[in-house]
N, C-alpha and C positions, 0 to 999 in steps of 0.2 A: 896503634888502635884507631887513629883518626881515618886512615885509609880504609879500613874495614867498615867503619860506620858510614863512610861516603858510598862505598860499594853497596852496602845494605840498603841505604836510603834510595840509591839509584834503582836497585832491583825492585823494591816495593813500589816506588813511584811508577816504574815501567809496567808492572803487573796491573796496578790500578788503572793506568791510562789505557792499556790494551783491553781490559774488561769493560771500561766505560765505552770504548769505541765499538766493541762487540754488541753491547746493549743498544747503542745508537743504531747500529745496522739492523738489529732485530726490530726496533721500532719502525724504521724506514721500510723494512720488508713487510711488516704488518699493515702499514698505511697504504703501501702500493699494491697490496694483495699479490705479492710475489708467490711463485711456486715453491712450496715448502718441501717438495720431493727432490729438489736439487741438492747435491752433496754439500755445497757451501751453506745453504739454508739449514740443512740438517745439522751441520756442525755448530752453527750459531744457536740453534734451538737446544741442542744437547748441552752446550756450555752454559747457557743462561737459565735453563729450566730449574735446576736445583735451588736457585735463589728466588726465581720469580713465582714458582707454584705456591709456596707458602704466602707470599705477599698478595697474590691474587685472591686468596681466600678472605683477606682483610680489605683490600682496596679494589673497588669495582672499576671496570673500564668505561670510558665515555665514548661510545660509538666505535670508530676505527682506532681511536687513540688508546694505547696501552698505558694507563696511568701508573700501574705498578712499576713498569720498566722505567718510566720517566722519573718517578720518585726514587727508584734505586740508583739511577744515574746521578741525580742531584745529591743523594746521601753519600755516595762514593766520592763524588767530587769534593764535598765538604770535608769528609774524612781525609782525603788526599791533601787538601790545602792545610788542614790543621796540623 
């Protein structure tokens, strides 16, 4: 059973890390005013929108900085560490 719990922990940790990286990429794309018609940009937006849209209703952006995405990254990292 110990091997399966290690595998499960590894998979969950990897998913959290990948999602945090994708959110970081989204923040950087927004700050750099990248072309969102690019296929890679569309993938990043499609993956992150289901979580970010409800957060944006509550948390406003500050200029170019997407504060909802930054808060989501911090929250996911705290959950990942715990």
